[in-house]
A tleap script that builds the chain and sets N, CA, C and O, in Angstrom:
source leaprc.protein.ff14SB
mol = sequence {
  NMET THR SER GLN GLU PRO GLU LYS LYS LYS
  LYS ALA ASN PRO ALA LEU MET LYS PRO VAL
  GLN PRO ASP ALA LEU LEU ALA VAL VAL VAL
  GLY SER ASP PRO ILE PRO ARG SER GLU ILE
  THR LYS ARG LEU TRP ASP TYR ILE LYS LYS
  ASN GLY LEU GLN ASP GLN LYS VAL LYS THR
  ASN ILE HIE ALA ASP ALA ALA LEU LYS PRO
  VAL PHE GLY GLY LYS GLU THR VAL THR MET
  PHE GLU MET THR LYS LEU VAL SER ALA HIE
  ILE LYS LYS CILE
}
set mol.1.N position { -60.337 8.578 -185.864 }
set mol.1.CA position { -59.820 7.258 -185.351 }
set mol.1.C position { -58.364 7.115 -185.656 }
set mol.1.O position { -57.916 7.469 -186.747 }
set mol.2.N position { -57.630 6.613 -184.733 }
set mol.2.CA position { -56.277 6.329 -184.929 }
set mol.2.C position { -55.888 4.873 -184.627 }
set mol.2.O position { -56.217 4.282 -183.599 }
set mol.3.N position { -55.173 4.369 -185.600 }
set mol.3.CA position { -54.691 3.031 -185.412 }
set mol.3.C position { -53.539 2.834 -184.555 }
set mol.3.O position { -52.504 3.462 -184.777 }
set mol.4.N position { -53.630 2.022 -183.604 }
set mol.4.CA position { -52.536 1.900 -182.624 }
set mol.4.C position { -51.692 0.545 -182.977 }
set mol.4.O position { -52.265 -0.535 -183.116 }
set mol.5.N position { -50.421 0.685 -183.097 }
set mol.5.CA position { -49.570 -0.519 -183.251 }
set mol.5.C position { -49.400 -1.068 -181.953 }
set mol.5.O position { -49.306 -0.380 -180.937 }
set mol.6.N position { -49.351 -2.561 -181.995 }
set mol.6.CA position { -49.094 -3.159 -180.669 }
set mol.6.C position { -47.759 -2.787 -180.174 }
set mol.6.O position { -46.834 -2.572 -180.958 }
set mol.7.N position { -47.624 -2.699 -178.829 }
set mol.7.CA position { -46.243 -2.416 -178.333 }
set mol.7.C position { -45.285 -3.383 -178.609 }
set mol.7.O position { -45.542 -4.577 -178.455 }
set mol.8.N position { -44.076 -2.938 -179.049 }
set mol.8.CA position { -43.040 -3.800 -179.488 }
set mol.8.C position { -42.155 -4.218 -178.266 }
set mol.8.O position { -41.663 -3.342 -177.555 }
set mol.9.N position { -41.961 -5.464 -178.030 }
set mol.9.CA position { -41.206 -5.789 -176.893 }
set mol.9.C position { -39.762 -5.771 -177.262 }
set mol.9.O position { -39.388 -6.246 -178.335 }
set mol.10.N position { -38.934 -5.233 -176.400 }
set mol.10.CA position { -37.574 -5.104 -176.738 }
set mol.10.C position { -36.889 -6.524 -176.516 }
set mol.10.O position { -37.103 -7.147 -175.476 }
set mol.11.N position { -36.095 -6.999 -177.478 }
set mol.11.CA position { -35.575 -8.309 -177.487 }
set mol.11.C position { -34.291 -8.074 -176.662 }
set mol.11.O position { -33.626 -7.039 -176.710 }
set mol.12.N position { -34.015 -9.177 -175.883 }
set mol.12.CA position { -32.682 -9.264 -175.131 }
set mol.12.C position { -31.605 -9.601 -176.073 }
set mol.12.O position { -31.759 -10.316 -177.063 }
set mol.13.N position { -30.498 -9.042 -175.706 }
set mol.13.CA position { -29.298 -9.244 -176.526 }
set mol.13.C position { -28.808 -10.719 -176.290 }
set mol.13.O position { -28.384 -11.036 -175.178 }
set mol.14.N position { -28.858 -11.570 -177.263 }
set mol.14.CA position { -28.504 -13.028 -177.048 }
set mol.14.C position { -27.067 -13.159 -176.438 }
set mol.14.O position { -26.828 -14.083 -175.660 }
set mol.15.N position { -26.146 -12.279 -176.769 }
set mol.15.CA position { -24.774 -12.443 -176.113 }
set mol.15.C position { -24.902 -12.330 -174.624 }
set mol.15.O position { -24.220 -13.042 -173.887 }
set mol.16.N position { -25.833 -11.376 -174.123 }
set mol.16.CA position { -25.867 -11.303 -172.784 }
set mol.16.C position { -26.622 -12.303 -171.952 }
set mol.16.O position { -26.553 -12.367 -170.725 }
set mol.17.N position { -27.391 -13.123 -172.770 }
set mol.17.CA position { -28.159 -14.091 -172.100 }
set mol.17.C position { -27.409 -15.465 -172.058 }
set mol.17.O position { -27.838 -16.380 -171.355 }
set mol.18.N position { -26.278 -15.591 -172.825 }
set mol.18.CA position { -25.513 -16.870 -172.697 }
set mol.18.C position { -24.745 -16.928 -171.297 }
set mol.18.O position { -24.167 -15.971 -170.781 }
set mol.19.N position { -24.845 -18.263 -170.756 }
set mol.19.CA position { -24.166 -18.265 -169.513 }
set mol.19.C position { -22.755 -18.134 -169.649 }
set mol.19.O position { -22.282 -18.605 -170.684 }
set mol.20.N position { -21.927 -17.565 -168.787 }
set mol.20.CA position { -20.537 -17.428 -168.760 }
set mol.20.C position { -20.115 -17.911 -167.328 }
set mol.20.O position { -20.865 -17.880 -166.352 }
set mol.21.N position { -18.790 -18.370 -167.325 }
set mol.21.CA position { -18.230 -18.725 -165.953 }
set mol.21.C position { -17.392 -17.744 -165.253 }
set mol.21.O position { -16.315 -17.432 -165.761 }
set mol.22.N position { -17.785 -17.201 -164.093 }
set mol.22.CA position { -17.031 -16.406 -163.312 }
set mol.22.C position { -15.749 -17.130 -162.729 }
set mol.22.O position { -15.835 -18.281 -162.302 }
set mol.23.N position { -14.669 -16.493 -162.722 }
set mol.23.CA position { -13.491 -17.175 -162.224 }
set mol.23.C position { -13.563 -17.063 -160.624 }
set mol.23.O position { -14.532 -16.547 -160.067 }
set mol.24.N position { -12.508 -17.567 -159.958 }
set mol.24.CA position { -12.630 -17.784 -158.545 }
set mol.24.C position { -12.706 -16.372 -157.817 }
set mol.24.O position { -13.421 -16.223 -156.826 }
set mol.25.N position { -12.014 -15.446 -158.296 }
set mol.25.CA position { -12.083 -14.039 -157.707 }
set mol.25.C position { -13.476 -13.435 -157.790 }
set mol.25.O position { -13.971 -12.910 -156.792 }
set mol.26.N position { -14.107 -13.493 -158.924 }
set mol.26.CA position { -15.431 -12.991 -159.074 }
set mol.26.C position { -16.477 -13.811 -158.443 }
set mol.26.O position { -17.510 -13.301 -158.008 }
set mol.27.N position { -16.223 -15.103 -158.384 }
set mol.27.CA position { -17.185 -16.002 -157.676 }
set mol.27.C position { -17.416 -15.735 -156.289 }
set mol.27.O position { -18.469 -16.110 -155.773 }
set mol.28.N position { -16.494 -15.092 -155.593 }
set mol.28.CA position { -16.746 -14.636 -154.187 }
set mol.28.C position { -17.839 -13.808 -154.071 }
set mol.28.O position { -18.625 -13.930 -153.132 }
set mol.29.N position { -17.985 -12.866 -155.049 }
set mol.29.CA position { -19.153 -11.841 -155.020 }
set mol.29.C position { -20.405 -12.459 -155.727 }
set mol.29.O position { -21.474 -12.311 -155.135 }
set mol.30.N position { -20.411 -13.081 -156.824 }
set mol.30.CA position { -21.477 -13.309 -157.668 }
set mol.30.C position { -21.844 -14.931 -157.640 }
set mol.30.O position { -22.831 -15.314 -158.269 }
set mol.31.N position { -21.120 -15.768 -156.981 }
set mol.31.CA position { -21.422 -17.153 -157.036 }
set mol.31.C position { -20.482 -17.802 -158.142 }
set mol.31.O position { -19.887 -17.133 -158.987 }
set mol.32.N position { -20.421 -19.170 -158.034 }
set mol.32.CA position { -19.468 -19.847 -158.929 }
set mol.32.C position { -20.098 -20.530 -160.039 }
set mol.32.O position { -19.420 -21.108 -160.887 }
set mol.33.N position { -21.534 -20.487 -160.081 }
set mol.33.CA position { -22.308 -21.251 -161.071 }
set mol.33.C position { -22.239 -20.407 -162.384 }
set mol.33.O position { -22.113 -19.187 -162.283 }
set mol.34.N position { -22.319 -21.015 -163.646 }
set mol.34.CA position { -22.433 -20.228 -164.782 }
set mol.34.C position { -23.735 -19.554 -164.888 }
set mol.34.O position { -24.817 -20.123 -164.739 }
set mol.35.N position { -23.556 -18.229 -165.170 }
set mol.35.CA position { -24.883 -17.307 -165.174 }
set mol.35.C position { -24.572 -16.323 -166.327 }
set mol.35.O position { -23.423 -16.076 -166.691 }
set mol.36.N position { -25.732 -15.758 -166.897 }
set mol.36.CA position { -25.582 -14.704 -167.962 }
set mol.36.C position { -24.819 -13.515 -167.489 }
set mol.36.O position { -24.760 -13.310 -166.276 }
set mol.37.N position { -24.242 -12.728 -168.310 }
set mol.37.CA position { -23.557 -11.454 -168.007 }
set mol.37.C position { -24.540 -10.525 -167.295 }
set mol.37.O position { -24.188 -9.800 -166.365 }
set mol.38.N position { -25.743 -10.574 -167.755 }
set mol.38.CA position { -26.733 -9.643 -167.191 }
set mol.38.C position { -26.990 -9.910 -165.714 }
set mol.38.O position { -27.178 -8.992 -164.915 }
set mol.39.N position { -26.992 -11.232 -165.369 }
set mol.39.CA position { -27.137 -11.535 -163.951 }
set mol.39.C position { -25.909 -11.291 -163.144 }
set mol.39.O position { -26.003 -11.096 -161.932 }
set mol.40.N position { -24.749 -11.293 -163.764 }
set mol.40.CA position { -23.467 -11.023 -163.031 }
set mol.40.C position { -23.444 -9.502 -162.695 }
set mol.40.O position { -23.015 -9.101 -161.613 }
set mol.41.N position { -23.884 -8.734 -163.589 }
set mol.41.CA position { -24.103 -7.182 -163.455 }
set mol.41.C position { -25.093 -6.933 -162.261 }
set mol.41.O position { -24.843 -6.121 -161.370 }
set mol.42.N position { -26.183 -7.657 -162.306 }
set mol.42.CA position { -27.197 -7.427 -161.381 }
set mol.42.C position { -26.689 -7.809 -159.920 }
set mol.42.O position { -26.875 -7.090 -158.938 }
set mol.43.N position { -26.014 -9.051 -159.901 }
set mol.43.CA position { -25.596 -9.483 -158.570 }
set mol.43.C position { -24.353 -8.518 -158.011 }
set mol.43.O position { -24.193 -8.318 -156.807 }
set mol.44.N position { -23.569 -7.997 -158.956 }
set mol.44.CA position { -22.530 -7.032 -158.539 }
set mol.44.C position { -23.059 -5.721 -157.887 }
set mol.44.O position { -22.542 -5.146 -156.929 }
set mol.45.N position { -24.244 -5.325 -158.607 }
set mol.45.CA position { -24.852 -4.170 -158.137 }
set mol.45.C position { -25.581 -4.311 -156.825 }
set mol.45.O position { -25.611 -3.415 -155.981 }
set mol.46.N position { -26.178 -5.504 -156.696 }
set mol.46.CA position { -26.790 -5.853 -155.344 }
set mol.46.C position { -25.741 -5.869 -154.213 }
set mol.46.O position { -25.968 -5.343 -153.124 }
set mol.47.N position { -24.578 -6.498 -154.512 }
set mol.47.CA position { -23.522 -6.543 -153.578 }
set mol.47.C position { -23.136 -5.073 -153.237 }
set mol.47.O position { -23.146 -4.674 -152.072 }
set mol.48.N position { -22.808 -4.311 -154.250 }
set mol.48.CA position { -22.328 -3.025 -154.025 }
set mol.48.C position { -23.341 -2.178 -153.139 }
set mol.48.O position { -22.904 -1.465 -152.235 }
set mol.49.N position { -24.565 -2.257 -153.385 }
set mol.49.CA position { -25.633 -1.431 -152.712 }
set mol.49.C position { -25.762 -2.027 -151.327 }
set mol.49.O position { -25.882 -1.250 -150.380 }
set mol.50.N position { -25.747 -3.472 -151.097 }
set mol.50.CA position { -25.883 -3.949 -149.771 }
set mol.50.C position { -24.710 -3.523 -148.965 }
set mol.50.O position { -24.934 -3.227 -147.791 }
set mol.51.N position { -23.466 -3.445 -149.425 }
set mol.51.CA position { -22.384 -3.132 -148.603 }
set mol.51.C position { -21.994 -1.585 -148.661 }
set mol.51.O position { -20.952 -1.193 -148.136 }
set mol.52.N position { -22.829 -0.760 -149.289 }
set mol.52.CA position { -22.572 0.679 -149.331 }
set mol.52.C position { -21.269 1.041 -149.891 }
set mol.52.O position { -20.562 1.895 -149.356 }
set mol.53.N position { -20.932 0.408 -150.966 }
set mol.53.CA position { -19.704 0.661 -151.696 }
set mol.53.C position { -19.756 1.864 -152.789 }
set mol.53.O position { -18.732 2.377 -153.239 }
set mol.54.N position { -20.904 2.204 -153.116 }
set mol.54.CA position { -20.951 3.353 -154.062 }
set mol.54.C position { -20.720 4.679 -153.355 }
set mol.54.O position { -21.248 4.980 -152.285 }
set mol.55.N position { -19.927 5.407 -154.016 }
set mol.55.CA position { -19.554 6.793 -153.403 }
set mol.55.C position { -20.774 7.631 -153.328 }
set mol.55.O position { -21.564 7.757 -154.264 }
set mol.56.N position { -20.900 8.255 -152.051 }
set mol.56.CA position { -22.134 9.087 -151.834 }
set mol.56.C position { -22.081 10.405 -152.637 }
set mol.56.O position { -23.139 10.907 -153.016 }
set mol.57.N position { -20.983 10.942 -152.891 }
set mol.57.CA position { -20.863 12.244 -153.638 }
set mol.57.C position { -20.805 11.986 -155.096 }
set mol.57.O position { -21.623 12.491 -155.865 }
set mol.58.N position { -19.841 11.198 -155.486 }
set mol.58.CA position { -19.572 10.851 -156.890 }
set mol.58.C position { -20.221 9.389 -157.229 }
set mol.58.O position { -19.547 8.363 -157.132 }
set mol.59.N position { -21.433 9.386 -157.588 }
set mol.59.CA position { -22.142 8.138 -157.732 }
set mol.59.C position { -21.595 7.226 -158.711 }
set mol.59.O position { -21.925 6.041 -158.677 }
set mol.60.N position { -20.801 7.660 -159.567 }
set mol.60.CA position { -20.125 6.742 -160.694 }
set mol.60.C position { -18.899 5.985 -160.100 }
set mol.60.O position { -18.352 5.088 -160.741 }
set mol.61.N position { -18.479 6.365 -158.857 }
set mol.61.CA position { -17.345 5.745 -158.224 }
set mol.61.C position { -17.707 4.517 -157.394 }
set mol.61.O position { -18.713 4.542 -156.685 }
set mol.62.N position { -17.027 3.591 -157.450 }
set mol.62.CA position { -17.256 2.309 -156.612 }
set mol.62.C position { -16.112 2.107 -155.759 }
set mol.62.O position { -15.001 2.135 -156.288 }
set mol.63.N position { -16.215 1.906 -154.502 }
set mol.63.CA position { -15.123 1.658 -153.521 }
set mol.63.C position { -15.026 0.065 -153.409 }
set mol.63.O position { -16.029 -0.643 -153.333 }
set mol.64.N position { -13.745 -0.415 -153.407 }
set mol.64.CA position { -13.533 -1.844 -153.372 }
set mol.64.C position { -13.382 -2.259 -151.857 }
set mol.64.O position { -12.648 -1.645 -151.083 }
set mol.65.N position { -14.078 -3.262 -151.532 }
set mol.65.CA position { -13.923 -3.877 -150.235 }
set mol.65.C position { -12.936 -5.096 -150.566 }
set mol.65.O position { -12.438 -5.270 -151.679 }
set mol.66.N position { -12.714 -5.931 -149.429 }
set mol.66.CA position { -11.738 -7.070 -149.520 }
set mol.66.C position { -12.064 -8.077 -150.689 }
set mol.66.O position { -11.192 -8.678 -151.316 }
set mol.67.N position { -13.387 -8.188 -150.904 }
set mol.67.CA position { -13.844 -9.165 -151.958 }
set mol.67.C position { -13.705 -8.509 -153.326 }
set mol.67.O position { -13.376 -9.217 -154.278 }
set mol.68.N position { -13.931 -7.219 -153.490 }
set mol.68.CA position { -13.828 -6.606 -154.844 }
set mol.68.C position { -12.539 -6.188 -155.238 }
set mol.68.O position { -12.276 -6.155 -156.440 }
set mol.69.N position { -11.622 -5.837 -154.320 }
set mol.69.CA position { -10.344 -5.399 -154.609 }
set mol.69.C position { -9.619 -6.294 -155.619 }
set mol.69.O position { -9.127 -5.771 -156.619 }
set mol.70.N position { -9.527 -7.570 -155.422 }
set mol.70.CA position { -8.844 -8.507 -156.407 }
set mol.70.C position { -9.542 -8.483 -157.708 }
set mol.70.O position { -8.888 -8.681 -158.732 }
set mol.71.N position { -10.790 -8.263 -157.759 }
set mol.71.CA position { -11.609 -8.176 -159.099 }
set mol.71.C position { -11.205 -6.867 -159.877 }
set mol.71.O position { -11.137 -6.812 -161.105 }
set mol.72.N position { -10.950 -5.835 -159.034 }
set mol.72.CA position { -10.602 -4.564 -159.518 }
set mol.72.C position { -9.197 -4.393 -159.761 }
set mol.72.O position { -8.736 -3.256 -159.863 }
set mol.73.N position { -8.489 -5.390 -159.861 }
set mol.73.CA position { -7.034 -5.392 -160.120 }
set mol.73.C position { -6.227 -4.705 -159.048 }
set mol.73.O position { -5.127 -4.227 -159.325 }
set mol.74.N position { -6.729 -4.639 -157.843 }
set mol.74.CA position { -6.034 -4.114 -156.622 }
set mol.74.C position { -6.354 -2.747 -156.444 }
set mol.74.O position { -5.872 -2.186 -155.459 }
set mol.75.N position { -7.115 -2.076 -157.256 }
set mol.75.CA position { -7.424 -0.581 -157.019 }
set mol.75.C position { -8.565 -0.411 -155.988 }
set mol.75.O position { -9.561 -1.134 -155.949 }
set mol.76.N position { -8.320 0.589 -155.187 }
set mol.76.CA position { -9.334 1.052 -154.115 }
set mol.76.C position { -10.669 1.593 -154.634 }
set mol.76.O position { -11.708 1.372 -154.011 }
set mol.77.N position { -10.651 2.244 -155.680 }
set mol.77.CA position { -11.811 3.025 -156.256 }
set mol.77.C position { -11.815 2.878 -157.746 }
set mol.77.O position { -10.752 3.080 -158.331 }
set mol.78.N position { -12.850 2.559 -158.411 }
set mol.78.CA position { -12.964 2.410 -159.926 }
set mol.78.C position { -14.275 3.176 -160.237 }
set mol.78.O position { -15.130 3.356 -159.371 }
set mol.79.N position { -14.386 3.585 -161.410 }
set mol.79.CA position { -15.698 4.165 -161.927 }
set mol.79.C position { -16.449 2.866 -162.341 }
set mol.79.O position { -15.893 1.789 -162.557 }
set mol.80.N position { -17.928 3.134 -162.433 }
set mol.80.CA position { -18.607 1.986 -162.832 }
set mol.80.C position { -18.423 1.630 -164.363 }
set mol.80.O position { -18.816 0.540 -164.777 }
set mol.81.N position { -17.897 2.440 -165.102 }
set mol.81.CA position { -17.546 2.109 -166.551 }
set mol.81.C position { -16.254 1.276 -166.524 }
set mol.81.O position { -16.157 0.285 -167.248 }
set mol.82.N position { -15.292 1.643 -165.730 }
set mol.82.CA position { -14.086 0.886 -165.607 }
set mol.82.C position { -14.394 -0.495 -164.963 }
set mol.82.O position { -13.749 -1.479 -165.323 }
set mol.83.N position { -15.338 -0.587 -164.045 }
set mol.83.CA position { -15.729 -1.759 -163.501 }
set mol.83.C position { -16.134 -2.766 -164.448 }
set mol.83.O position { -15.708 -3.920 -164.401 }
set mol.84.N position { -16.944 -2.348 -165.297 }
set mol.84.CA position { -17.410 -3.325 -166.554 }
set mol.84.C position { -16.198 -3.976 -167.236 }
set mol.84.O position { -16.168 -5.186 -167.463 }
set mol.85.N position { -15.235 -3.170 -167.542 }
set mol.85.CA position { -14.100 -3.621 -168.120 }
set mol.85.C position { -13.251 -4.648 -167.387 }
set mol.85.O position { -12.774 -5.671 -167.880 }
set mol.86.N position { -13.136 -4.219 -166.135 }
set mol.86.CA position { -12.404 -5.148 -165.160 }
set mol.86.C position { -13.014 -6.479 -164.858 }
set mol.86.O position { -12.362 -7.518 -164.748 }
set mol.87.N position { -14.316 -6.376 -164.732 }
set mol.87.CA position { -15.048 -7.710 -164.447 }
set mol.87.C position { -15.014 -8.589 -165.679 }
set mol.87.O position { -15.025 -9.813 -165.542 }
set mol.88.N position { -14.973 -8.027 -166.873 }
set mol.88.CA position { -14.883 -8.748 -168.056 }
set mol.88.C position { -13.694 -9.711 -168.077 }
set mol.88.O position { -13.810 -10.804 -168.632 }
set mol.89.N position { -12.636 -9.361 -167.528 }
set mol.89.CA position { -11.433 -10.211 -167.431 }
set mol.89.C position { -11.511 -11.317 -166.491 }
set mol.89.O position { -10.635 -12.181 -166.449 }
set mol.90.N position { -12.636 -11.319 -165.662 }
set mol.90.CA position { -12.845 -12.445 -164.781 }
set mol.90.C position { -14.082 -13.353 -165.188 }
set mol.90.O position { -14.733 -14.022 -164.385 }
set mol.91.N position { -14.295 -13.281 -166.477 }
set mol.91.CA position { -15.445 -14.039 -166.991 }
set mol.91.C position { -14.856 -14.969 -168.201 }
set mol.91.O position { -14.105 -14.536 -169.075 }
set mol.92.N position { -15.289 -16.228 -168.116 }
set mol.92.CA position { -14.809 -17.047 -169.245 }
set mol.92.C position { -16.153 -17.516 -169.945 }
set mol.92.O position { -17.161 -17.817 -169.305 }
set mol.93.N position { -16.068 -17.545 -171.247 }
set mol.93.CA position { -17.123 -18.013 -172.155 }
set mol.93.C position { -17.146 -19.534 -171.981 }
set mol.93.O position { -16.108 -20.180 -171.833 }
set mol.94.N position { -18.461 -20.128 -172.006 }
set mol.94.CA position { -18.452 -21.601 -171.923 }
set mol.94.C position { -19.190 -22.042 -173.121 }
set mol.94.O position { -19.355 -23.242 -173.338 }
savepdb mol mol.pdb
quit
């Protein structure tokens, strides 16, 4: 007989759950209401997928359209890792 421990649920990072305020440039893509960072990331990826902005050959590259280019600091293409850093500049803690 083996004793089984109950499955441990992964706790969400409280910092990611606190609402933050997107600035006007980011709000074009994710909306202007205060939302958690995790939701900003989700909405960004929904937008990227819906508009076919992920590079088909190099999946880590994201191509900017007219709405994302100002968020990406005017860059045409950024990596998904660079995107996280660039998006952070457009978020205000509330």
